[in-house]
BALOBA-1460 file (C-alpha; in Angstrom, 3 decimals):
// residues 231
<rec num="1" residu="m" x="-3.871" y="-1.783" z="-7.834"/>
<rec num="2" residu="i" x="-1.202" y="-4.369" z="-8.438"/>
<rec num="3" residu="s" x="-2.199" y="-7.017" z="-10.498"/>
<rec num="4" residu="r" x="-1.319" y="-10.924" z="-10.363"/>
<rec num="5" residu="s" x="0.944" y="-10.739" z="-13.529"/>
<rec num="6" residu="m" x="2.849" y="-7.828" z="-12.139"/>
<rec num="7" residu="e" x="3.619" y="-9.859" z="-8.614"/>
<rec num="8" residu="e" x="4.899" y="-12.651" z="-10.708"/>
<rec num="9" residu="y" x="7.706" y="-10.210" z="-12.485"/>
<rec num="10" residu="l" x="8.295" y="-8.660" z="-9.305"/>
<rec num="11" residu="r" x="8.780" y="-11.645" z="-7.297"/>
<rec num="12" residu="t" x="11.151" y="-13.066" z="-10.166"/>
<rec num="13" residu="i" x="13.276" y="-10.092" z="-10.023"/>
<rec num="14" residu="y" x="13.606" y="-10.178" z="-6.428"/>
<rec num="15" residu="s" x="14.999" y="-13.683" z="-6.650"/>
<rec num="16" residu="l" x="17.148" y="-13.196" z="-9.488"/>
<rec num="17" residu="n" x="18.883" y="-10.463" z="-7.521"/>
<rec num="18" residu="e" x="18.844" y="-12.697" z="-4.217"/>
<rec num="19" residu="e" x="21.141" y="-14.518" z="-6.440"/>
<rec num="20" residu="g" x="23.534" y="-12.167" z="-7.621"/>
<rec num="21" residu="k" x="22.172" y="-11.858" z="-10.966"/>
<rec num="22" residu="q" x="20.832" y="-8.822" z="-12.975"/>
<rec num="23" residu="a" x="17.421" y="-9.216" z="-13.992"/>
<rec num="24" residu="e" x="17.453" y="-9.002" z="-17.535"/>
<rec num="25" residu="t" x="14.704" y="-9.441" z="-19.884"/>
<rec num="26" residu="t" x="15.787" y="-12.849" z="-21.162"/>
<rec num="27" residu="e" x="16.637" y="-14.306" z="-17.849"/>
<rec num="28" residu="i" x="13.453" y="-13.127" z="-16.487"/>
<rec num="29" residu="a" x="11.459" y="-14.879" z="-19.765"/>
<rec num="30" residu="s" x="13.513" y="-17.960" z="-19.177"/>
<rec num="31" residu="r" x="11.963" y="-18.248" z="-15.459"/>
<rec num="32" residu="l" x="8.702" y="-17.455" z="-16.343"/>
<rec num="33" residu="g" x="8.365" y="-19.192" z="-19.540"/>
<rec num="34" residu="i" x="7.287" y="-16.524" z="-22.041"/>
<rec num="35" residu="k" x="8.501" y="-14.350" z="-24.836"/>
<rec num="36" residu="p" x="11.171" y="-11.442" z="-24.197"/>
<rec num="37" residu="s" x="8.742" y="-9.390" z="-25.930"/>
<rec num="38" residu="s" x="6.390" y="-9.886" z="-23.649"/>
<rec num="39" residu="v" x="8.438" y="-9.265" z="-20.850"/>
<rec num="40" residu="t" x="9.868" y="-5.820" z="-21.936"/>
<rec num="41" residu="e" x="6.393" y="-4.748" z="-22.268"/>
<rec num="42" residu="m" x="5.813" y="-5.256" z="-18.623"/>
<rec num="43" residu="l" x="8.705" y="-4.105" z="-17.391"/>
<rec num="44" residu="k" x="8.082" y="-0.678" z="-19.017"/>
<rec num="45" residu="k" x="4.639" y="-0.982" z="-17.303"/>
<rec num="46" residu="l" x="6.015" y="-1.764" z="-14.061"/>
<rec num="47" residu="a" x="8.797" y="1.469" z="-14.622"/>
<rec num="48" residu="d" x="5.828" y="3.691" z="-15.436"/>
<rec num="49" residu="e" x="4.040" y="2.369" z="-12.306"/>
<rec num="50" residu="g" x="7.334" y="3.006" z="-10.184"/>
<rec num="51" residu="y" x="8.166" y="-0.363" z="-9.295"/>
<rec num="52" residu="v" x="11.461" y="-0.559" z="-11.362"/>
<rec num="53" residu="r" x="13.946" y="1.100" z="-13.331"/>
<rec num="54" residu="y" x="14.203" y="-0.091" z="-16.703"/>
<rec num="55" residu="e" x="16.673" y="0.223" z="-19.455"/>
<rec num="56" residu="a" x="16.371" y="-1.264" z="-22.660"/>
<rec num="57" residu="y" x="19.340" y="-4.437" z="-23.027"/>
<rec num="58" residu="r" x="20.142" y="-4.206" z="-19.399"/>
<rec num="59" residu="g" x="17.075" y="-5.075" z="-17.753"/>
<rec num="60" residu="a" x="15.052" y="-4.044" z="-14.538"/>
<rec num="61" residu="e" x="16.274" y="-2.747" z="-11.352"/>
<rec num="62" residu="l" x="13.835" y="-2.746" z="-8.384"/>
<rec num="63" residu="t" x="13.069" y="0.749" z="-6.783"/>
<rec num="64" residu="t" x="12.334" y="0.864" z="-3.124"/>
<rec num="65" residu="k" x="8.325" y="0.795" z="-3.848"/>
<rec num="66" residu="g" x="9.220" y="-2.413" z="-6.169"/>
<rec num="67" residu="s" x="11.410" y="-4.039" z="-3.245"/>
<rec num="68" residu="k" x="8.604" y="-3.639" z="-0.706"/>
<rec num="69" residu="a" x="6.023" y="-5.410" z="-3.194"/>
<rec num="70" residu="a" x="8.366" y="-7.900" z="-4.186"/>
<rec num="71" residu="s" x="9.143" y="-8.626" z="-0.875"/>
<rec num="72" residu="k" x="5.829" y="-9.054" z="0.460"/>
<rec num="73" residu="i" x="4.936" y="-11.566" z="-2.583"/>
<rec num="74" residu="a" x="8.009" y="-13.460" z="-1.878"/>
<rec num="75" residu="r" x="7.767" y="-13.705" z="1.885"/>
<rec num="76" residu="k" x="3.941" y="-15.011" z="1.226"/>
<rec num="77" residu="h" x="5.003" y="-17.685" z="-1.410"/>
<rec num="78" residu="r" x="7.871" y="-18.899" z="0.674"/>
<rec num="79" residu="l" x="5.465" y="-19.307" z="3.621"/>
<rec num="80" residu="l" x="2.963" y="-21.319" z="1.602"/>
<rec num="81" residu="e" x="5.668" y="-23.748" z="0.156"/>
<rec num="82" residu="r" x="6.444" y="-24.426" z="3.724"/>
<rec num="83" residu="f" x="2.809" y="-24.870" z="4.618"/>
<rec num="84" residu="l" x="2.223" y="-26.972" z="2.041"/>
<rec num="85" residu="i" x="5.447" y="-29.332" z="2.566"/>
<rec num="86" residu="d" x="5.791" y="-29.087" z="6.298"/>
<rec num="87" residu="i" x="1.625" y="-29.265" z="7.353"/>
<rec num="88" residu="l" x="0.322" y="-30.924" z="3.934"/>
<rec num="89" residu="k" x="2.975" y="-33.040" z="3.231"/>
<rec num="90" residu="l" x="3.006" y="-32.447" z="-0.521"/>
<rec num="91" residu="r" x="6.350" y="-33.430" z="-2.541"/>
<rec num="92" residu="k" x="8.565" y="-30.903" z="-3.285"/>
<rec num="93" residu="n" x="8.539" y="-30.874" z="-7.007"/>
<rec num="94" residu="s" x="4.963" y="-29.734" z="-6.831"/>
<rec num="95" residu="i" x="5.104" y="-26.922" z="-4.164"/>
<rec num="96" residu="h" x="6.170" y="-24.252" z="-6.129"/>
<rec num="97" residu="d" x="3.373" y="-24.006" z="-8.804"/>
<rec num="98" residu="q" x="0.482" y="-24.541" z="-5.918"/>
<rec num="99" residu="a" x="2.305" y="-21.510" z="-4.080"/>
<rec num="100" residu="c" x="2.558" y="-19.620" z="-6.985"/>
<rec num="101" residu="a" x="-1.245" y="-19.947" z="-7.405"/>
<rec num="102" residu="m" x="-2.024" y="-19.056" z="-3.934"/>
<rec num="103" residu="e" x="0.188" y="-16.300" z="-2.972"/>
<rec num="104" residu="h" x="-1.806" y="-13.759" z="-4.886"/>
<rec num="105" residu="t" x="-5.095" y="-14.351" z="-2.556"/>
<rec num="106" residu="l" x="-3.609" y="-14.841" z="0.615"/>
<rec num="107" residu="s" x="-4.397" y="-11.956" z="3.218"/>
<rec num="108" residu="d" x="-2.141" y="-10.167" z="5.094"/>
<rec num="109" residu="e" x="-4.166" y="-11.564" z="8.169"/>
<rec num="110" residu="a" x="-3.582" y="-15.240" z="6.948"/>
<rec num="111" residu="e" x="-0.009" y="-14.580" z="6.438"/>
<rec num="112" residu="e" x="0.285" y="-13.335" z="9.753"/>
<rec num="113" residu="a" x="-1.318" y="-16.607" z="10.976"/>
<rec num="114" residu="l" x="0.605" y="-18.649" z="8.778"/>
<rec num="115" residu="c" x="3.739" y="-17.486" z="9.916"/>
<rec num="116" residu="r" x="2.798" y="-18.113" z="13.654"/>
<rec num="117" residu="v" x="1.580" y="-21.490" z="13.039"/>
<rec num="118" residu="l" x="4.863" y="-22.520" z="11.236"/>
<rec num="119" residu="k" x="6.828" y="-21.062" z="13.918"/>
<rec num="120" residu="q" x="8.371" y="-18.060" z="12.107"/>
<rec num="121" residu="p" x="10.351" y="-20.447" z="9.297"/>
<rec num="122" residu="e" x="13.805" y="-19.020" z="8.456"/>
<rec num="123" residu="r" x="13.772" y="-20.815" z="5.158"/>
<rec num="124" residu="c" x="11.776" y="-21.699" z="2.197"/>
<rec num="125" residu="p" x="11.774" y="-25.579" z="1.475"/>
<rec num="126" residu="d" x="11.965" y="-25.497" z="-2.517"/>
<rec num="127" residu="d" x="15.640" y="-23.465" z="-2.536"/>
<rec num="128" residu="e" x="16.220" y="-22.557" z="0.730"/>
<rec num="129" residu="k" x="16.105" y="-19.075" z="0.060"/>
<rec num="130" residu="t" x="15.588" y="-16.645" z="3.337"/>
<rec num="131" residu="i" x="11.984" y="-15.824" z="4.058"/>
<rec num="132" residu="p" x="11.742" y="-12.122" z="4.239"/>
<rec num="133" residu="p" x="10.346" y="-10.774" z="7.361"/>
<rec num="134" residu="c" x="7.057" y="-9.096" z="8.043"/>
<rec num="135" residu="d" x="5.954" y="-5.622" z="7.498"/>
<rec num="136" residu="k" x="4.605" y="-5.424" z="10.908"/>
<rec num="137" residu="d" x="6.665" y="-2.653" z="13.000"/>
<rec num="138" residu="v" x="8.475" y="-5.231" z="15.531"/>
<rec num="139" residu="t" x="11.786" y="-5.863" z="16.256"/>
<rec num="140" residu="s" x="11.604" y="-9.523" z="16.992"/>
<rec num="141" residu="c" x="9.345" y="-12.592" z="16.575"/>
<rec num="142" residu="m" x="9.035" y="-12.620" z="20.247"/>
<rec num="143" residu="v" x="6.452" y="-9.618" z="20.293"/>
<rec num="144" residu="c" x="4.907" y="-10.159" z="16.932"/>
<rec num="145" residu="e" x="1.678" y="-11.431" z="18.655"/>
<rec num="146" residu="e" x="1.198" y="-7.966" z="20.804"/>
<rec num="147" residu="v" x="0.853" y="-6.290" z="17.810"/>
<rec num="148" residu="p" x="-2.740" y="-6.652" z="16.538"/>
<rec num="149" residu="a" x="-2.391" y="-5.756" z="13.418"/>
<rec num="150" residu="a" x="-0.042" y="-5.374" z="10.340"/>
<rec num="151" residu="s" x="1.665" y="-2.114" z="9.777"/>
<rec num="152" residu="e" x="4.107" y="-0.744" z="7.126"/>
<rec num="153" residu="r" x="7.508" y="-0.744" z="7.793"/>
<rec num="154" residu="g" x="8.260" y="2.049" z="5.534"/>
<rec num="155" residu="e" x="11.423" y="0.384" z="4.791"/>
<rec num="156" residu="t" x="13.569" y="-2.447" z="2.882"/>
<rec num="157" residu="i" x="15.322" y="-4.715" z="5.425"/>
<rec num="158" residu="i" x="17.729" y="-7.774" z="4.293"/>
<rec num="159" residu="p" x="19.762" y="-10.180" z="6.390"/>
<rec num="160" residu="l" x="23.022" y="-9.312" z="7.608"/>
<rec num="161" residu="s" x="24.358" y="-12.485" z="5.854"/>
<rec num="162" residu="d" x="23.667" y="-10.574" z="2.564"/>
<rec num="163" residu="l" x="25.493" y="-7.586" z="3.300"/>
<rec num="164" residu="t" x="29.234" y="-7.838" z="1.633"/>
<rec num="165" residu="e" x="32.278" y="-6.597" z="3.003"/>
<rec num="166" residu="g" x="32.533" y="-2.609" z="3.833"/>
<rec num="167" residu="q" x="28.983" y="-2.410" z="3.904"/>
<rec num="168" residu="e" x="27.072" y="-1.088" z="6.870"/>
<rec num="169" residu="g" x="23.400" y="-1.272" z="8.157"/>
<rec num="170" residu="l" x="21.535" y="-0.788" z="11.096"/>
<rec num="171" residu="v" x="19.853" y="-3.681" z="12.840"/>
<rec num="172" residu="t" x="15.956" y="-3.391" z="12.528"/>
<rec num="173" residu="f" x="14.337" y="-6.785" z="13.280"/>
<rec num="174" residu="i" x="15.747" y="-10.377" z="14.676"/>
<rec num="175" residu="r" x="13.914" y="-13.177" z="13.494"/>
<rec num="176" residu="g" x="13.130" y="-15.642" z="16.611"/>
<rec num="177" residu="g" x="11.855" y="-15.667" z="19.875"/>
<rec num="178" residu="r" x="13.193" y="-14.826" z="23.723"/>
<rec num="179" residu="r" x="16.722" y="-17.256" z="23.439"/>
<rec num="180" residu="a" x="17.551" y="-15.901" z="19.960"/>
<rec num="181" residu="c" x="16.756" y="-12.062" z="21.380"/>
<rec num="182" residu="q" x="18.798" y="-12.408" z="24.381"/>
<rec num="183" residu="r" x="21.725" y="-14.222" z="22.600"/>
<rec num="184" residu="l" x="21.738" y="-11.081" z="20.053"/>
<rec num="185" residu="a" x="21.630" y="-8.561" z="22.836"/>
<rec num="186" residu="d" x="24.713" y="-10.172" z="24.501"/>
<rec num="187" residu="l" x="26.548" y="-9.057" z="21.529"/>
<rec num="188" residu="g" x="25.407" y="-5.856" z="21.709"/>
<rec num="189" residu="l" x="23.070" y="-6.453" z="18.759"/>
<rec num="190" residu="t" x="19.991" y="-4.288" z="19.558"/>
<rec num="191" residu="k" x="17.385" y="-2.298" z="17.334"/>
<rec num="192" residu="d" x="18.946" y="0.683" z="15.431"/>
<rec num="193" residu="t" x="22.368" y="-0.663" z="16.342"/>
<rec num="194" residu="p" x="25.158" y="0.243" z="13.156"/>
<rec num="195" residu="v" x="26.799" y="-2.830" z="12.072"/>
<rec num="196" residu="r" x="29.785" y="-2.957" z="9.266"/>
<rec num="197" residu="i" x="30.928" y="-6.139" z="7.750"/>
<rec num="198" residu="v" x="34.359" y="-6.625" z="8.045"/>
<rec num="199" residu="n" x="34.773" y="-9.896" z="6.595"/>
<rec num="200" residu="s" x="32.210" y="-12.558" z="5.232"/>
<rec num="201" residu="a" x="33.796" y="-16.177" z="4.928"/>
<rec num="202" residu="p" x="33.485" y="-18.204" z="2.120"/>
<rec num="203" residu="f" x="31.273" y="-21.785" z="1.664"/>
<rec num="204" residu="h" x="28.786" y="-20.623" z="4.534"/>
<rec num="205" residu="g" x="31.512" y="-19.681" z="6.978"/>
<rec num="206" residu="p" x="31.136" y="-17.070" z="9.792"/>
<rec num="207" residu="v" x="30.431" y="-13.308" z="9.137"/>
<rec num="208" residu="e" x="32.674" y="-10.769" z="10.875"/>
<rec num="209" residu="i" x="31.310" y="-7.735" z="11.948"/>
<rec num="210" residu="s" x="32.224" y="-4.274" z="13.743"/>
<rec num="211" residu="v" x="29.783" y="-3.469" z="16.365"/>
<rec num="212" residu="r" x="30.033" y="-0.769" z="19.127"/>
<rec num="213" residu="g" x="33.625" y="-0.633" z="18.364"/>
<rec num="214" residu="t" x="34.367" y="-4.309" z="18.600"/>
<rec num="215" residu="k" x="34.787" y="-6.967" z="16.157"/>
<rec num="216" residu="i" x="32.705" y="-10.060" z="16.422"/>
<rec num="217" residu="a" x="32.141" y="-13.483" z="14.594"/>
<rec num="218" residu="v" x="28.998" y="-14.328" z="13.809"/>
<rec num="219" residu="g" x="27.873" y="-17.691" z="12.643"/>
<rec num="220" residu="r" x="26.382" y="-17.616" z="9.136"/>
<rec num="221" residu="r" x="23.062" y="-19.454" z="10.686"/>
<rec num="222" residu="l" x="22.754" y="-16.447" z="13.269"/>
<rec num="223" residu="a" x="23.263" y="-13.872" z="10.762"/>
<rec num="224" residu="t" x="20.529" y="-15.211" z="8.562"/>
<rec num="225" residu="r" x="18.280" y="-14.276" z="11.685"/>
<rec num="226" residu="i" x="19.607" y="-10.504" z="11.746"/>
<rec num="227" residu="f" x="17.857" y="-8.200" z="9.600"/>
<rec num="228" residu="v" x="19.188" y="-4.884" z="8.854"/>
<rec num="229" residu="r" x="18.360" y="-1.655" z="6.754"/>
<rec num="230" residu="v" x="21.299" y="-0.773" z="4.824"/>
<rec num="231" residu="r" x="22.656" y="2.396" z="5.091"/>
């Protein structure tokens, strides 16, 4: 059984990785406001449990098991932030700590309901980071309500916009309703379609991809709605 403290660590490592930073002991300690020695002890425990690969003086790297757990808790945290600011109208500077306190007790059923009520939000309000997709075995939000219960995807998926030049992936999930799905289907982007990043423009510019033998440019915002399994 993963503890609340372990989830905090995994979410912190996940966020650092999103920012392109290495999850070093001192960086984790700074984020969590605790001593580096305590971080070292927890990282060793997480490594023993199979959630991270830890190397002294270099920090930690999430394993597949760790990535799944971290993505799950990050999703709950970011959905709660949206709920607190969009529905309860709380001040932005107060939502992070409250979401931290609530994320560990939010059930999977409540998480799914929250996502539907919020209409499948794309980003959290605190730092505009992408909300990870659910682990239901669905290809888009359009068919989400047809699946009665959560099921393990069994894979880690990331937004197409997070891939770097030359990286490849398989389209796994599209965030959005019928219109978004149809728009992407018209571009040839359907489930299990291989894609490769040709060029990723800086400053939130478009992402050029190779799909089905054709190069196309996808707007950055649209690219954040396409989730892929990295090959």
